Biotite code that builds the C-alpha atoms (Angstrom):
import biotite.structure as struc

atoms = struc.array([
    struc.Atom([48.800, 39.484, 5.523], chain_id="A", res_id=1, res_name="MET", atom_name="CA", element="C"),
    struc.Atom([47.166, 42.132, 7.633], chain_id="A", res_id=2, res_name="PHE", atom_name="CA", element="C"),
    struc.Atom([43.469, 41.781, 8.267], chain_id="A", res_id=3, res_name="ARG", atom_name="CA", element="C"),
    struc.Atom([41.099, 43.121, 10.859], chain_id="A", res_id=4, res_name="LEU", atom_name="CA", element="C"),
    struc.Atom([39.378, 40.378, 12.819], chain_id="A", res_id=5, res_name="SER", atom_name="CA", element="C"),
    struc.Atom([35.787, 40.607, 14.052], chain_id="A", res_id=6, res_name="LYS", atom_name="CA", element="C"),
    struc.Atom([37.076, 41.235, 17.574], chain_id="A", res_id=7, res_name="LYS", atom_name="CA", element="C"),
    struc.Atom([39.214, 44.132, 16.358], chain_id="A", res_id=8, res_name="MET", atom_name="CA", element="C"),
    struc.Atom([36.282, 45.728, 14.577], chain_id="A", res_id=9, res_name="ILE", atom_name="CA", element="C"),
    struc.Atom([33.993, 45.151, 17.573], chain_id="A", res_id=10, res_name="TYR", atom_name="CA", element="C"),
    struc.Atom([36.574, 46.699, 19.914], chain_id="A", res_id=11, res_name="ALA", atom_name="CA", element="C"),
    struc.Atom([36.948, 49.705, 17.662], chain_id="A", res_id=12, res_name="LEU", atom_name="CA", element="C"),
    struc.Atom([33.163, 50.143, 17.421], chain_id="A", res_id=13, res_name="GLU", atom_name="CA", element="C"),
    struc.Atom([32.851, 49.864, 21.211], chain_id="A", res_id=14, res_name="ALA", atom_name="CA", element="C"),
    struc.Atom([35.560, 52.460, 21.924], chain_id="A", res_id=15, res_name="VAL", atom_name="CA", element="C"),
    struc.Atom([34.127, 54.879, 19.374], chain_id="A", res_id=16, res_name="VAL", atom_name="CA", element="C"),
    struc.Atom([30.656, 54.292, 20.858], chain_id="A", res_id=17, res_name="ASP", atom_name="CA", element="C"),
    struc.Atom([31.980, 55.178, 24.323], chain_id="A", res_id=18, res_name="ILE", atom_name="CA", element="C"),
    struc.Atom([33.767, 58.252, 22.993], chain_id="A", res_id=19, res_name="ALA", atom_name="CA", element="C"),
    struc.Atom([30.758, 59.369, 20.962], chain_id="A", res_id=20, res_name="TYR", atom_name="CA", element="C"),
    struc.Atom([27.903, 58.570, 23.343], chain_id="A", res_id=21, res_name="ASN", atom_name="CA", element="C"),
    struc.Atom([29.685, 58.903, 26.683], chain_id="A", res_id=22, res_name="GLY", atom_name="CA", element="C"),
    struc.Atom([29.289, 62.146, 28.533], chain_id="A", res_id=23, res_name="ARG", atom_name="CA", element="C"),
    struc.Atom([29.060, 62.562, 32.317], chain_id="A", res_id=24, res_name="ALA", atom_name="CA", element="C"),
    struc.Atom([27.775, 59.012, 32.846], chain_id="A", res_id=25, res_name="GLU", atom_name="CA", element="C"),
    struc.Atom([29.698, 55.820, 32.091], chain_id="A", res_id=26, res_name="PRO", atom_name="CA", element="C"),
    struc.Atom([28.583, 53.876, 29.028], chain_id="A", res_id=27, res_name="VAL", atom_name="CA", element="C"),
    struc.Atom([27.206, 50.468, 29.928], chain_id="A", res_id=28, res_name="GLN", atom_name="CA", element="C"),
    struc.Atom([28.178, 47.418, 27.889], chain_id="A", res_id=29, res_name="SER", atom_name="CA", element="C"),
    struc.Atom([24.505, 46.480, 27.416], chain_id="A", res_id=30, res_name="LYS", atom_name="CA", element="C"),
    struc.Atom([23.963, 49.839, 25.668], chain_id="A", res_id=31, res_name="ASP", atom_name="CA", element="C"),
    struc.Atom([26.965, 49.268, 23.408], chain_id="A", res_id=32, res_name="ILE", atom_name="CA", element="C"),
    struc.Atom([25.658, 45.789, 22.599], chain_id="A", res_id=33, res_name="THR", atom_name="CA", element="C"),
    struc.Atom([22.227, 47.199, 21.769], chain_id="A", res_id=34, res_name="ARG", atom_name="CA", element="C"),
    struc.Atom([23.489, 50.097, 19.634], chain_id="A", res_id=35, res_name="ARG", atom_name="CA", element="C"),
    struc.Atom([26.273, 48.284, 17.793], chain_id="A", res_id=36, res_name="GLN", atom_name="CA", element="C"),
    struc.Atom([24.950, 44.734, 17.684], chain_id="A", res_id=37, res_name="GLY", atom_name="CA", element="C"),
    struc.Atom([28.146, 43.392, 19.232], chain_id="A", res_id=38, res_name="ILE", atom_name="CA", element="C"),
    struc.Atom([27.745, 39.986, 20.873], chain_id="A", res_id=39, res_name="PRO", atom_name="CA", element="C"),
    struc.Atom([28.134, 40.297, 24.655], chain_id="A", res_id=40, res_name="GLN", atom_name="CA", element="C"),
    struc.Atom([30.641, 37.419, 24.810], chain_id="A", res_id=41, res_name="ARG", atom_name="CA", element="C"),
    struc.Atom([33.098, 39.337, 22.609], chain_id="A", res_id=42, res_name="TYR", atom_name="CA", element="C"),
    struc.Atom([32.477, 42.675, 24.219], chain_id="A", res_id=43, res_name="LEU", atom_name="CA", element="C"),
    struc.Atom([33.212, 41.922, 27.881], chain_id="A", res_id=44, res_name="GLU", atom_name="CA", element="C"),
    struc.Atom([36.452, 40.109, 27.141], chain_id="A", res_id=45, res_name="GLN", atom_name="CA", element="C"),
    struc.Atom([37.718, 42.902, 24.904], chain_id="A", res_id=46, res_name="VAL", atom_name="CA", element="C"),
    struc.Atom([36.585, 45.665, 27.267], chain_id="A", res_id=47, res_name="MET", atom_name="CA", element="C"),
    struc.Atom([38.568, 44.180, 30.148], chain_id="A", res_id=48, res_name="GLN", atom_name="CA", element="C"),
    struc.Atom([41.694, 44.046, 27.981], chain_id="A", res_id=49, res_name="GLN", atom_name="CA", element="C"),
    struc.Atom([41.173, 47.679, 26.974], chain_id="A", res_id=50, res_name="LEU", atom_name="CA", element="C"),
    struc.Atom([40.871, 48.611, 30.659], chain_id="A", res_id=51, res_name="VAL", atom_name="CA", element="C"),
    struc.Atom([44.112, 46.746, 31.457], chain_id="A", res_id=52, res_name="ARG", atom_name="CA", element="C"),
    struc.Atom([45.831, 48.495, 28.544], chain_id="A", res_id=53, res_name="ALA", atom_name="CA", element="C"),
    struc.Atom([44.800, 51.936, 29.815], chain_id="A", res_id=54, res_name="GLY", atom_name="CA", element="C"),
    struc.Atom([42.464, 52.748, 26.923], chain_id="A", res_id=55, res_name="VAL", atom_name="CA", element="C"),
    struc.Atom([39.308, 52.544, 29.050], chain_id="A", res_id=56, res_name="LEU", atom_name="CA", element="C"),
    struc.Atom([38.390, 52.923, 32.704], chain_id="A", res_id=57, res_name="LYS", atom_name="CA", element="C"),
    struc.Atom([35.768, 50.633, 34.162], chain_id="A", res_id=58, res_name="GLY", atom_name="CA", element="C"),
    struc.Atom([33.333, 51.590, 36.889], chain_id="A", res_id=59, res_name="LEU", atom_name="CA", element="C"),
    struc.Atom([31.599, 48.737, 38.744], chain_id="A", res_id=60, res_name="ARG", atom_name="CA", element="C"),
    struc.Atom([28.120, 48.725, 40.148], chain_id="A", res_id=61, res_name="GLY", atom_name="CA", element="C"),
    struc.Atom([24.545, 49.133, 38.932], chain_id="A", res_id=62, res_name="PRO", atom_name="CA", element="C"),
    struc.Atom([25.295, 52.532, 37.366], chain_id="A", res_id=63, res_name="ARG", atom_name="CA", element="C"),
    struc.Atom([28.728, 51.421, 36.222], chain_id="A", res_id=64, res_name="GLY", atom_name="CA", element="C"),
    struc.Atom([30.163, 51.139, 32.764], chain_id="A", res_id=65, res_name="GLY", atom_name="CA", element="C"),
    struc.Atom([33.118, 52.412, 30.792], chain_id="A", res_id=66, res_name="TYR", atom_name="CA", element="C"),
    struc.Atom([34.830, 55.751, 30.213], chain_id="A", res_id=67, res_name="PHE", atom_name="CA", element="C"),
    struc.Atom([37.783, 56.603, 28.027], chain_id="A", res_id=68, res_name="LEU", atom_name="CA", element="C"),
    struc.Atom([40.937, 56.563, 30.148], chain_id="A", res_id=69, res_name="ALA", atom_name="CA", element="C"),
    struc.Atom([42.390, 59.448, 28.137], chain_id="A", res_id=70, res_name="ARG", atom_name="CA", element="C"),
    struc.Atom([41.157, 62.157, 25.824], chain_id="A", res_id=71, res_name="GLU", atom_name="CA", element="C"),
    struc.Atom([39.839, 60.719, 22.594], chain_id="A", res_id=72, res_name="ARG", atom_name="CA", element="C"),
    struc.Atom([42.451, 62.668, 20.637], chain_id="A", res_id=73, res_name="ARG", atom_name="CA", element="C"),
    struc.Atom([45.129, 60.703, 22.504], chain_id="A", res_id=74, res_name="ARG", atom_name="CA", element="C"),
    struc.Atom([43.834, 57.215, 21.656], chain_id="A", res_id=75, res_name="ILE", atom_name="CA", element="C"),
    struc.Atom([44.615, 55.781, 18.236], chain_id="A", res_id=76, res_name="THR", atom_name="CA", element="C"),
    struc.Atom([42.940, 53.080, 16.213], chain_id="A", res_id=77, res_name="VAL", atom_name="CA", element="C"),
    struc.Atom([46.274, 51.265, 16.091], chain_id="A", res_id=78, res_name="GLY", atom_name="CA", element="C"),
    struc.Atom([46.445, 51.124, 19.875], chain_id="A", res_id=79, res_name="GLU", atom_name="CA", element="C"),
    struc.Atom([43.082, 49.358, 20.026], chain_id="A", res_id=80, res_name="ILE", atom_name="CA", element="C"),
    struc.Atom([44.080, 46.974, 17.239], chain_id="A", res_id=81, res_name="ILE", atom_name="CA", element="C"),
    struc.Atom([47.317, 46.164, 19.101], chain_id="A", res_id=82, res_name="ASP", atom_name="CA", element="C"),
    struc.Atom([45.418, 45.321, 22.314], chain_id="A", res_id=83, res_name="VAL", atom_name="CA", element="C"),
    struc.Atom([43.046, 42.965, 20.516], chain_id="A", res_id=84, res_name="VAL", atom_name="CA", element="C"),
    struc.Atom([45.866, 41.446, 18.479], chain_id="A", res_id=85, res_name="SER", atom_name="CA", element="C"),
    struc.Atom([47.674, 40.571, 21.711], chain_id="A", res_id=86, res_name="ALA", atom_name="CA", element="C"),
    struc.Atom([44.434, 39.105, 23.086], chain_id="A", res_id=87, res_name="LEU", atom_name="CA", element="C"),
    struc.Atom([44.096, 36.974, 19.965], chain_id="A", res_id=88, res_name="GLU", atom_name="CA", element="C"),
    struc.Atom([47.645, 35.693, 20.293], chain_id="A", res_id=89, res_name="GLY", atom_name="CA", element="C"),
    struc.Atom([49.516, 38.035, 17.964], chain_id="A", res_id=90, res_name="GLY", atom_name="CA", element="C"),
    struc.Atom([49.622, 38.061, 14.231], chain_id="A", res_id=91, res_name="SER", atom_name="CA", element="C"),
    struc.Atom([49.813, 35.099, 11.937], chain_id="A", res_id=92, res_name="GLU", atom_name="CA", element="C"),
    struc.Atom([52.437, 36.365, 9.536], chain_id="A", res_id=93, res_name="ARG", atom_name="CA", element="C"),
    struc.Atom([52.449, 33.747, 6.862], chain_id="A", res_id=94, res_name="ASN", atom_name="CA", element="C"),
    struc.Atom([49.517, 31.659, 5.849], chain_id="A", res_id=95, res_name="GLU", atom_name="CA", element="C"),
    struc.Atom([51.692, 30.827, 2.867], chain_id="A", res_id=96, res_name="TYR", atom_name="CA", element="C"),
    struc.Atom([55.414, 30.604, 3.603], chain_id="A", res_id=97, res_name="ASP", atom_name="CA", element="C"),
    struc.Atom([57.203, 30.690, 0.289], chain_id="A", res_id=98, res_name="SER", atom_name="CA", element="C"),
    struc.Atom([60.124, 28.395, -0.322], chain_id="A", res_id=99, res_name="GLN", atom_name="CA", element="C"),
    struc.Atom([61.228, 30.229, -3.468], chain_id="A", res_id=100, res_name="SER", atom_name="CA", element="C"),
    struc.Atom([63.926, 32.871, -3.664], chain_id="A", res_id=101, res_name="GLU", atom_name="CA", element="C"),
    struc.Atom([61.473, 35.235, -5.406], chain_id="A", res_id=102, res_name="LEU", atom_name="CA", element="C"),
    struc.Atom([58.926, 34.804, -2.615], chain_id="A", res_id=103, res_name="GLY", atom_name="CA", element="C"),
    struc.Atom([61.472, 35.225, 0.185], chain_id="A", res_id=104, res_name="LYS", atom_name="CA", element="C"),
    struc.Atom([63.393, 38.170, -1.285], chain_id="A", res_id=105, res_name="LYS", atom_name="CA", element="C"),
    struc.Atom([60.709, 40.063, -3.216], chain_id="A", res_id=106, res_name="VAL", atom_name="CA", element="C"),
    struc.Atom([57.129, 39.119, -2.406], chain_id="A", res_id=107, res_name="ILE", atom_name="CA", element="C"),
    struc.Atom([57.286, 38.820, 1.423], chain_id="A", res_id=108, res_name="TRP", atom_name="CA", element="C"),
    struc.Atom([59.376, 41.994, 1.879], chain_id="A", res_id=109, res_name="PRO", atom_name="CA", element="C"),
    struc.Atom([56.770, 43.783, -0.254], chain_id="A", res_id=110, res_name="PHE", atom_name="CA", element="C"),
    struc.Atom([53.923, 42.378, 1.847], chain_id="A", res_id=111, res_name="ILE", atom_name="CA", element="C"),
    struc.Atom([55.782, 43.284, 5.062], chain_id="A", res_id=112, res_name="ASP", atom_name="CA", element="C"),
    struc.Atom([56.163, 46.844, 3.755], chain_id="A", res_id=113, res_name="GLU", atom_name="CA", element="C"),
    struc.Atom([52.427, 47.073, 3.043], chain_id="A", res_id=114, res_name="ILE", atom_name="CA", element="C"),
    struc.Atom([51.685, 45.779, 6.548], chain_id="A", res_id=115, res_name="ASN", atom_name="CA", element="C"),
    struc.Atom([54.016, 48.415, 8.054], chain_id="A", res_id=116, res_name="ARG", atom_name="CA", element="C"),
    struc.Atom([52.234, 51.121, 6.037], chain_id="A", res_id=117, res_name="ASP", atom_name="CA", element="C"),
    struc.Atom([48.839, 49.922, 7.262], chain_id="A", res_id=118, res_name="ILE", atom_name="CA", element="C"),
    struc.Atom([50.070, 49.808, 10.849], chain_id="A", res_id=119, res_name="THR", atom_name="CA", element="C"),
    struc.Atom([51.441, 53.354, 10.600], chain_id="A", res_id=120, res_name="LEU", atom_name="CA", element="C"),
    struc.Atom([48.122, 54.566, 9.189], chain_id="A", res_id=121, res_name="ARG", atom_name="CA", element="C"),
    struc.Atom([46.157, 52.868, 11.970], chain_id="A", res_id=122, res_name="LEU", atom_name="CA", element="C"),
    struc.Atom([48.388, 54.554, 14.549], chain_id="A", res_id=123, res_name="HIS", atom_name="CA", element="C"),
    struc.Atom([47.860, 57.943, 12.934], chain_id="A", res_id=124, res_name="SER", atom_name="CA", element="C"),
    struc.Atom([44.050, 57.954, 13.163], chain_id="A", res_id=125, res_name="VAL", atom_name="CA", element="C"),
    struc.Atom([42.565, 58.978, 16.500], chain_id="A", res_id=126, res_name="THR", atom_name="CA", element="C"),
    struc.Atom([39.254, 58.101, 18.094], chain_id="A", res_id=127, res_name="ILE", atom_name="CA", element="C"),
    struc.Atom([38.438, 61.805, 17.934], chain_id="A", res_id=128, res_name="GLU", atom_name="CA", element="C"),
    struc.Atom([38.742, 61.714, 14.140], chain_id="A", res_id=129, res_name="GLU", atom_name="CA", element="C"),
    struc.Atom([36.301, 58.796, 13.967], chain_id="A", res_id=130, res_name="LEU", atom_name="CA", element="C"),
    struc.Atom([33.883, 60.636, 16.286], chain_id="A", res_id=131, res_name="CYS", atom_name="CA", element="C"),
    struc.Atom([34.134, 63.689, 14.031], chain_id="A", res_id=132, res_name="ASP", atom_name="CA", element="C"),
    struc.Atom([33.368, 61.456, 11.039], chain_id="A", res_id=133, res_name="ALA", atom_name="CA", element="C"),
    struc.Atom([30.292, 60.079, 12.850], chain_id="A", res_id=134, res_name="ALA", atom_name="CA", element="C"),
    struc.Atom([29.142, 63.614, 13.613], chain_id="A", res_id=135, res_name="ASP", atom_name="CA", element="C"),
    struc.Atom([29.726, 64.734, 10.012], chain_id="A", res_id=136, res_name="ASN", atom_name="CA", element="C"),
    struc.Atom([27.666, 61.783, 8.768], chain_id="A", res_id=137, res_name="ARG", atom_name="CA", element="C"),
    struc.Atom([24.741, 62.730, 11.003], chain_id="A", res_id=138, res_name="GLY", atom_name="CA", element="C"),
    struc.Atom([24.902, 59.866, 13.481], chain_id="A", res_id=139, res_name="ILE", atom_name="CA", element="C"),
    struc.Atom([22.823, 60.852, 16.490], chain_id="A", res_id=140, res_name="GLN", atom_name="CA", element="C"),
    struc.Atom([24.280, 60.806, 19.978], chain_id="A", res_id=141, res_name="ILE", atom_name="CA", element="C"),
    struc.Atom([21.918, 58.691, 22.031], chain_id="A", res_id=142, res_name="GLU", atom_name="CA", element="C"),
    struc.Atom([22.298, 60.694, 25.252], chain_id="A", res_id=143, res_name="ALA", atom_name="CA", element="C"),
    struc.Atom([21.098, 63.823, 23.463], chain_id="A", res_id=144, res_name="ALA", atom_name="CA", element="C"),
    struc.Atom([17.810, 62.078, 22.689], chain_id="A", res_id=145, res_name="ASN", atom_name="CA", element="C"),
    struc.Atom([17.175, 60.683, 26.169], chain_id="A", res_id=146, res_name="SER", atom_name="CA", element="C"),
    struc.Atom([17.214, 63.615, 28.537], chain_id="A", res_id=147, res_name="LEU", atom_name="CA", element="C"),
    struc.Atom([15.903, 62.875, 32.020], chain_id="A", res_id=148, res_name="ASP", atom_name="CA", element="C"),
    struc.Atom([13.920, 65.647, 33.672], chain_id="A", res_id=149, res_name="PHE", atom_name="CA", element="C"),
    struc.Atom([13.378, 64.094, 37.109], chain_id="A", res_id=150, res_name="ASN", atom_name="CA", element="C"),
    struc.Atom([13.045, 66.662, 39.882], chain_id="A", res_id=151, res_name="ILE", atom_name="CA", element="C"),
])
């Protein structure tokens, strides 16, 4: 049955954080960790996979970090979930593999249909929509609060 793992949720939070807080400067993983409470060990592994998948771009160096590789309206939640699912070794379809005719011909096709519906929904929601939801719920953009006036 479909379920979102911790890594999937962390990856989604990290990408939305980058989309929401990122502006002209790359977003550093330490800032994502601080804001979202994501353990660093999960974050770096997932971020590299998202870079390889073309969801993020990484910039090395002391002022480095991550950018979205595409416009946030062109990245879906489902795409991020797919990347992490591949990292985790795919999906575990059946924790319970029915031996009965009812289970094989009725129950599992029903569950597979629900999983397809969930997958379609995840692929229909964009990162931009989640950023809009954050804005509508009054979540502050950190960069807006930390202006630097060095001359």
